[in-house]
N, C-alpha and C positions, 0 to 999 in steps of 0.2 A: 503493499498501499504505499502509494506516494504522494506527498501534501506538502502544500506550498506555508512555508511558513506566514505569510502575508496573508492567506485566506484564512488562514487559524487564525487570526488575530481581527478578523472582521467579526467572531464569537466572542475571544476573547479579548478585548480592548485596552483591558490593563497590562498585559502581558510584557514583560520589558527583562530578557535575560539572554544572555548570550547564547548561540548556536549551541555549544559544548555544554550549556547547562542546563537547556533545555530538552537537548539529548538523552542523556544520563538522569536529570531528573524524571522523565517520563520511562524509563528503561526501567530505574528501579522503583517506580510505581506498576510496574505490570505490563504498560507499554513498550513491549523492545524497538528499538533504534539501531538498526544496521547502521544505519552511516547518512552522513549530509554532505551536501556539496551547494557553495553559493554559484550564483549564476553572475554575479561579478565580480568571478574571483579572477585576480590578475588584471580589472578594467581601471586606468589609471590616468588621470587628465583628458578625459574627452568628455568636448561640450558640443554643443548645437552650431553648426556654424553655415552662416549663409554664404552661396556663393556671387560675387558682384561682379567677377569679370571672369573669361575663358578666353586665353592664346594659345594658339599652335607653338610646339616647340619648335625652338628654331634648327634643331640637331636632329628632331625623333621625328617619325611621322604615328607614330602610335601613343605618344605622350601629348599632354595638354599641361598651361601653367595656367593655376586659378585664383585669384583675390579673393580671400574668404574672411568675411568678418564673423567673428568670434566673442562679438558682445565686448570686451575690452579693449581689443585691438582689429585687425586685421594685419591676416600674414599667407604669405607665399607658398601655395604648395605644389608639386608637380604630382600628375598622376598619369595613370592609364586607363583607367574608367573612361566609359564614354557613353553613361546613361546618364547624365546630369546636365543640367541646362542652367544658364546664369539667374539669378533667385532661387533657384533650388536652396533645401535648406535638409544636411546632411551631420552625421554623427563626424568630429572632429578631434584627431588625439593629438593633441600639442608635446611641443619639444619636450622630451624627456618624462612621456606619458608611458604606457604600458596598453599593450591590447592583448587577448587568447593567442594561447601557441598549442600546436599540436595537432588541431584538427583538424590541419589538412595534409599531415606530415612535417608540418616545422616544428624548428627547434624549442626545446626549453617548456615541453605541457603543461610542467610545475610552476614557474615560474612564467610563464610569458614572453612576451617578445617586446623591447623598449624600443622605444622609436626613439630617434636623435635626428638634429638639425644635422643636413649634408648637402650636397650636391647630385643629381640628376644628369648626367650627360651636359655637366657643365654650368647649369641652373641650381641656386639655391631652393631647397625644401626646407620650410621649418613645420612641417608637423605629414598627417597622415589622414585623408578620407576613409572610412569604413565601410565596406559588405558589411551585413548581418554575421555571418560566418564570423570575420576578423572578431567580434565582439563578443566568441565564444555561443554564439546561438544559430539558430537554422530558421526555415523558413515554416516548420512544425509551430513554430512560437509567433512568427510574422507572414504571415499567408500573403501580405499585400507588398512583401521583400521581393526582389526583381531574382532571377536566374543566377544573374552575373551583374557585378555593378555595384553600385553603390546603394545603400538605405537611403530613399528621400522619406522625409519626416512631413506630415501636413503642414499647410500652406501657415497654420496659425500657433505652428510650435515656438517661444522664446528662442532668439539668438542669444547664445552664450549662457544656455540653461545647461545644467548639468543631463546630459546623453542617456547616461545610462539609469538615471531616474527617470527622464521621459519615458526611458524605452521599460520601464517595471523590473529594469534584470536587479535591481537592489533589494532578493531577496533569495529564500533559503529552501532548499527544495531537500526534506527529510524522508528515508525510507524505514517505512514500519514493518517490522515480521510480526502480523496479527495472529493468532492463532483461531483456530478455526469455531470455537464454540463463542468469540466475541465477536459476533457477526455486527453489533452496533458499530464496532471502531472499523470496518469498513468504509469508511464514509468521515467525511471534513468534519460533520459535527460530531462525531462519535470521538475524535482526535482531538478534538476539542474541546468536550465535555471534561474527558480524560485531562488536556491540559490544564483546564480550569480548577476541576478538585486535585492536583498536585500541587497546584501553586497557592492557591487557595485564594481564589481569583473568580470573579461574578461571570457566568455564562450567559451572555447574550443572544438567545436565539432568533433568526431570521423572522421579524413581522410578516406575518401571511397575511395578504389581504387581498380580494380580488374583486376588480368591476366586470362587474356583468350586466349582459343586457336584460332585455326584459323576455328574450326571447326561455324554452326549458328546454333542457337538454334531452329530454323524454321525448320529444319531439323529433328528435332527430336518430335518436338509437335508441333499442333494447340490448338486454343481455342476458342472456341465459347460458347457465352453468350444470352442465348435465352429470359430470364427474366431479364431484365436491372433493374427494379423497383424495383429487389430483391437482385441486384449485380453490383452496377456503375462501377467496376473495377475489372478485374480479370486478374493479371500479374505472369508470368511461367517462371522459368529459370531452364538448365538442368547442371547438375555435372557429369562427368566419374570417371571411375578410384576409385570408394570409397572403403574406406579402414577405416572397422567399428573398432573402438578401443573407449578407454577411452580417456576423454578430459582432459585438461590441469589442475594443480593444480588451478590455478587463476581461470579458467574458473569456477570450482567446489567450488570452495569456494564464489563467487559470484552469486553464481546460490544458493548454499545452505542458505546464508547470509539471501534470498528472501523467504526462506523456499520451494524452488525449489530441490529435489531428484537428483541428477545429472545419468544420466543415462550410455548414450554413446556419440561418438562426433558429430552424426548428429541431435539427440533427443536435445543434449545439444546447440548445435549453435539455432534451432529454439527456445527453450526456452529462451535461452538468448538473442536474437533481440525481442522476446517477451517483456522480461521486461525494453530491453535495451530502445526500439522505440516507446513500447504499442503497436505494433503490432504484433499479434497471425500469424505464419506459420504453412504449414502445407508440410510434405517430402512424397514424393510417390516413390515408386520402379519401375522406367518406366516401366520394364518388364513385369510389371503387367495390365499395362494400356494400354486394346483391340486397335487397331487402331491407334496408336499414338495421339491418341485426347481426350481432353479434352471437355465435354458438360456440361451448367452451366444452369439447368432448376429445374421446380417444378416437384415432386413427383407427384403419382399418390395415390389419396386413398384408403385405406387399403392397400398399399404395403408395405413389410417389408424386413427389411436391418439387417444387425450383426455388429456393432461398432468393433471398437477395445477392448472394454471391456468384449469381450465375448458374448454381450448381444443381443437378438432380439428387433430391435425396431418397431413400428408399424406408417406408415406415414401418412401424408395428404396433399392435394393439396398447403398447403399454407407453407411446408418443402421445402426449398432445396436442389439440392442435386447435387454432382459435379461426374460427369458421364464421361465413356470414352465411347470410341465408338461402344460398347453393355451392358454395364452395370454400376450402379453406385460405386463410389470408397468413398465414404464420403459426411456426411452431413455437407454441407455449414456454417461453421464459428461455428462447433459445436464437432464434432469429425469424425474422419477415419475411413473407415470400415477395417476390418477385410481382406477383399480378398485383398487388397492393400498394406498390412503394412511391415514396415522396417524390413530385417532380415539379417542376418550377412553376409549373401552371396549375399548379392545386389551390383551390377555393378555400375547401372545410376540411380541415383536422379532425381525426379525434385518438385522442391522447387514452392511451389504457396506461396503468398500474397493478399487479394483480401480486398476490402470493400463493404459489406454486410450492408444490414436494419436494422439498431440497432431494431426498434420495432418488425421486424417480426422474428428477431436469439430472442430475450425474451422468446416472445409468443410460436415461436417452442419448444426451450429449454423445456418451461413447459409443453409443451402439448406430448409431449415423454419422458419427466422424465431425461432430461439429461440435467445438467446445468455443464458446464466444465469452466476454467479459458479462455479459446477461448471466448468461448460466455459471459463472465463477460465483456472483451473487446468488442464486436463488438457489443451488444447492447447496448453501450453509443454511436455510432455512430460516426466514425474513418476516418481521414484523408485521404482523394485519393490518393495525392501526397505521404503518408508513406507509401503506399505499395510496391512503388517501390524503395525507400529510402532503407526501412527494407531489401527485397530482396537483393540487390548489398551488404547492411553489412552481409547475410548472406555467401554470395559467397565469401566476401573479406575472412570471420572467415574458410571457406573452404581450400584457400591460405593458412592464417596464419597456420593454424593445421594442413596441408599437409596430409590432409584425401581424397583429389579428384582434378578432375581439371574441372575449369570451360569454359563451352562451349559459344561462343560471343552472345552477343544480348540476346535480352527479348522479349519473346512475349505478347502479351496483346491485351484485347477486353474488351469492355461496353461502358460508355460514355463518350463523351470529360468532359475535366478537368474543371470544371468553374474557369473563370475568377478571380484574386484575390479581395476581398472584400475591398471597401474605406470607409472612414468615413469622414466624412465633420468636421476638427479641427475646434473649435469651442469655445477657452479658456476663453472668457467672461462667453459666460453659463455652462462652465465646474466648476468655481468660482460661479457663481452664484449657481448652483445647491450643491456645497458643502459646502458653506459659508466660502471661501477660498479668499484671495487673492495671488494666484500664479501665477510668471510670467512664460509669455509662452515659453521661453528659458529654465526652469527648467522642463515643461511640456514634451518638445520635450527632454529630455535630461533623461526622465525616459519611454520613447518611444523609444528610441535609445535603453536603455540597456534590454528592454524586443522585442527587434528585431521586434518592428514596425515602418513602414519606411514612412517620411514624403515626401510629393508629392509640392513642393512649387509651380509649376506651377498649380496645383488647388485645394490646399489649401484642400489636403484630405492624414488622414491616410491611410496607404496603411496593412491591415491586415494580417499575413501570415498564411498560410492556418492550419497551427497547432492549430491555435489561433479561433476553432469555437466557441467559447462563446463568442466573440466581435461581438455585430451585431450593436447597436448605440449608440448615444451619451453619454448616460448615462454610456454603459460600459466602453468607454472610461476614461469616468469620476472617474469611479472605477478605472480603475489603476493608475493613479494620485494617489489618494487617500492613494491606497494600499502601492506606496512604497512612497511617501512624506512622510505619516508616519499618521496615525489615530489618535496617539496621540497628533500628532502638529498642528490638526484640532483645532480652539479655537471652544468653544459653544457659539452658536446665535442661536437668536429667530427666526424663522421662517419669512418671508414677507410676506404681504396682506395677513396674516391670523389672526384670532385671537391669541392673547397669554396671555388671563387669564382664564382658566379654573371655570367654569361655567354652573350647570343645565339648562338645554331648559324650555321654559315655560311647555309644557306637560313633559317632566321630575318632573318637582316639583312638577304637580298638581299627577301623579303616584304616588309619593312620599307621599304626603299627605295622597292620599288612603291607602296606606301602611302604614303608622303612626296611619292613623283613627283604621283601622281593627284588628293592633296591638293595640292598645288602650284599645277594645273592646272584646277584647278576640280572636280574630282571629289569628290561624297559617297561613301561606303561603303556598301553594300546589303549585309546577310546573308539569306542563304535555307539550305529546305531540301536534304538532299540527296538526298530522297528526292523523286520527280514522278511526274508521267502519262505512261502513252505513249501518249497523243495529243499529247505533244509533238513526235513523231518527224513527227506528218504535217504540226504548223505550222510546223515548220521545208522542208517540202518533200524530206525526206531520202525515195531510193528506197526499195522495201522491200526491199531485198538490203542494205541501206546498215548498216555495221558497229560503226553507233551503237546499231541496236534488238538486238544481242545484248545488253540490257542483265539485271542479275540484278533479278530478282522476289523481294518482298518475304513470307515466308512467313504473319505476320499482320497485313497492311497495317490504316492507317487509315481505309483506303477506296482507289479507282480511283485517285483525283489523287496517294495518294500509294505505289505499288504496287510503283514498280521505283526500282532507285538512279541514278541520273543519269549518264549517261555523255555529255554534250555539256553544256556551262554558262550555255549563252543565254539560256534560257528566265526564270531567275529575272529578270537584267538586262531583256530585253524586258518581263517582266509587269509590271516597276517601271516603264520606261520609259511602256507602254500606260497606266498608273494613272495617272500625274503628267500626261498630255496629257489623259487626262477630268479632270480637276480646274483644268483650262487653265493649269499650271503652264509658265513659257517658260524654253527657255534649261537641259535638265536634263543632269547630266552627273552619272553613276554608275559605281561599279566592285565588283568585286567579288573575294577570292581565296577560289575557290571548289575545291571537292574534286569530281571524276569516277571513277568506280570502273569499271574494265577490267576483265572477267573474263579469266582466263587459259584458260579451259574452262566450259561450258554442260552440264549441271546442275554446281553448283559447289563442288569439291571442295578446291581451296586459296584463301586468300585474296587477293582481288580487287586489280589494280593502282591504287592509290591516289595520285592525282595531284592535285598543285594545281597552279591556273591561276589567272592573272593577267588580268580579265575587266572592258573599257573597254564604255562605252556613251554616246551622246549624240544627241540630236536639239536644233537652234535654231542656234543662231550656230556656224559649223565646215562643215569640209567632209573628204573624204577625207583633205585633207593636213593639216588639222587634227590627225585621230586619227593619223598617221604621224608627226607627229610629238611626240607624247606618246610614243609608242613606244619611236622613236629616244632621248628626252631620257631613259626609263627606262634602257636599254639601253646607251647612254652613259653612266648613273652609274655601272652595275657593269662598265664597261671593255672595251664591247664595240661602242664607236662604230666602229669602223674592220670594213670585210671584210662589211659588212651588203648584204645585194641583199634584191629582191624578183621575186617571178614572179607575173605577170599571171595565168596559167593556172592558177589556185588550183583551180578547181571546184569552189566550193561551192555549191550549190544554193539555201542561203539568202542566199547575197547577190546583189547586182547583179552578172549577168556582164561588163559592162564596169568596171566600177569594185572591184575588188577583188585581191586579192594576197596572197600566203605571203609570211609574214618570215623570211627567211633568214640563217645565219651562219654562212659558209664552205660554203656549199653542203650546211649542214644547216639542216630545215626545223626553225622554235623558234614558229611560230604562223601566225597570219593577219590579215587586217584588213579593212574593205570597206565597203559602204554597202548595208543592209539591202537584200534582192528586195521589191520591191513588194507581191506579194502576201503575203509573210510580217507585211509592215507590215497589209495589209488585213487578216490573219489574228488579228493580237494588237492591232487598233485604234487604231494610230498613223497619224496623218492626216499628218506630213509625214516629208522624208526622215529617216533614222535609219542613224548608226552604228558598226558596233561594231568590237572587234578584243579576240583572244584570246591570250595567251603562254603556253608551258608553262613552267612551273616547272622541271620535273627536265630539260627538254633545255637552260637556261639555264645550270643550277648548275654543270656540267662546263670554260663557256669563263666565267665571270665571276670579275672577280678586283674586290681594292680597292687592288691594288698600285697606286701612284702615282711616275714618277720626276722628278724636278724637274732643270727646264731654264732655265740662266739669260736674261738679255735679250739678245737679239740685237743681236752689234755691229756687224753691217755692213746695210747698206740693204737693203732687195728693193727689185725690179723687177718692174714689174705689165704686164701683157699682155690686150687684149681680144680676145676673136675672136667673130665673129657669122658662124652656119652657116644654111644651109638643110638641112634633115633629114627622113628620110622619117618620116612619121607612126606606122609599125611599131615605131621604134628608139627605144629606151627611154633616158631620162636617167642611167639606173643604169647601161646599156651605154657611153652617152658619156663620163660621168664614170669607169668603169675603165678605158677605153681611156687617159683623159688620164693618170690615176696612172701607169699601167704605163708610157706613153711618157715622161712629162713625169721620170723618175727621180727620184734623190734632192731633187735642187736643188727640186723643186716643192713650195713649201710649203702654198700652201692652192689650192682652187677653188672659186668661187660662179656658179651658177646667177642670174644677174640680170636676163632678163626671156624671155619666151618669147610667140609670137604667132603666130596660126593667120588669115588674113581675104584679103581680095580680093589685096591684094599677091605671095600667096603662091602657087605656082602649089599647085593640086590635090595631094593627097598626101603635102605635104609642112606643114611647121612651121618657124618662124625661130625658134632658141635663140643667147641670146649669153652668154658664161660671162667672168669675170674670173679671172685667173691671177695667181697670185705665185708670183718665184721667189728666192731665198735661198741665198747660200753662207753656211755658219758660219764658215769658215776666212781668206774674202775678201772683196773687191768682186766681184760679179760685172760682165764683160764683156758687149759688147751679142753678141759670137759665142757665146756660150755660150748663150743665153740664145734667141737666132737658131736654134742646134743643136737644140735641148730643143724649139723649135718645131713644128720639119721635121717632127721626128719625130711629135710631136702630130699633126699636122697628114695626115699619111701614114697613121696609125692611124685617124684619123677618116674618112678619103677610104676604105678596106677597107668600112668600114661605112655607104659611098651615102652620106657626109655631103660639103656642098660649100663654100666659104666664101660667104658671101654680097657681091655686089658692091654 
């Protein structure tokens, strides 16, 4: 949104601050200013001069010598311009003055070009006469300026006057970034209201008084709105005896400052009101309106319509059309039709101002491929009351510009105007929300500056219709904060909430998982929670496997991202496969992955979202390497004891003889193992790979970071080694469990230091050797005590079919 400071000052006349102060103050109060530029930047010592005499240069056919009266003196200027004559008044840059630079590729765009007295082909020249481009402007600002040559002032311009002031260039254009909810600020009046409230100055709205004829608008036009869901209000007024011509300079300047090119008085009036009030308008030639009737209704699918730009548009049933008694004459809220355009022969004009459904306008403009300034306003959702105010303002300008007569009355149709919104005034809640201690009277003064009325009887804030963003108490609190000053609000801690940041217990466990994985050489992987149903086949899951009961995405990016994952292995295996194809050796990856288990399908409640610690590697290492990483993690969170492994894991994607469930006190925490060869082929991994999955929610109830200090042992340990012949189906875990059970409290440690299967051992058996350490914390152990413990251990091992190796 561009706005000139002079236009804003028309409604805040007491505003007297620098450009930077204005920009900073409005930004702090919530109307963010992006930047600004002065129209008179680098324009110095430029006056209105009158050419009194023109002579041909003696040594140059394309140069002339001018004697110019600049008010205080006469100066001689040599120029190559040829569009002036004696008596013309032109802008003159005096010796030592400055003009804009860089617009035509010239030097010093920031500092401009300094003009110095000198000689041109031997003739002295004491200044320069300017074109409008050399003053840093263009024909968009000054349509009457010539394409090439000097700018010519009107005959009644005072000689010697400040040319920059006469041209209206002592002004600043600000660029504001307005949020979509503040539709009122997409207007000069909206910005002016914000400025008045920010600087605590009175806001002077334009006084709209329309001089009307004795005729009635209802005798000229009737209006019917068939689709009130797309058009809640349609206002129409009629102007007769139209005289099309250029608009006055002040209007042209204001339009151009906002980036709108002046065209003629009728078009300029509608554009001026759109910028001033934020309400787009349209003007029809009433003679083209068949039956003197306006009907607002939906278009038909496939219907064609030619807009003002001469393009044929294809419509559908959701596009709103403005029609007369026979045909469509405009696309509502977007652009008028070629069949009702204003020409120089127009005698009677129909002005329309309406309120359209914002989302519908946005979607319609996108579908038909036509986005205009008007649609940009309408799509934000406008104030229904603004339509009448804007159309009356347009009629007032018709009076002021003398371009027609206004017929009495307004014809309108649509839905009734809703009553003004009311919000309960709760100063205590506002202070609690903001963390402030602002008194009630200060709040009411802020509301008054913003034109928010206070109803003492009901203790309510009455919101004006142009502030559609104010809905509840939080919005009212924001208004207090904006104009009280965000910089004045002290820093406070939130009440009834933790004020010391720390990780949750679950986050600490996950942090430990990351640290252990990275310590063991694993790099973190990140994967999507969406995946393909083909994953289940690649992992060899049975048709009735519970993992196949996945949640389907209603609007997936594609088949490969169409379900929520129920098993976390695909990301790790895919990443391992990618690394393998790129010939990376010894790759280790981990992920803290979420899986989503539906309680029932179709989904009626939130799924069970579970975080799982997933490890995968290929290269150096084996099953026991992965087992060691898992035990390191579980040991770090206080679960080293009571761990066991169940080899009959039943995971089809793991090697049948090299897999196990990870259990803690007979509760399954996860699984690990070597990836099934067929699965490796499905992923394109050409060597053995190993994976492990630990379910974090299953770990949390047992995890603990409590540690109890035990001093250095005062008494020596007694060590015994045992070498055993063990049936191959007996697991090391079962042996260790038995040893610990029978060894009692005095058994301090046990360690497997040898395992052997070969020719010297009977088939179906293996040799295993353990080192056992005993210690009593109260005294030195005697041999009888150790022998007694060893006897119990050996008796227990015999029950497992184990015998001592001779």
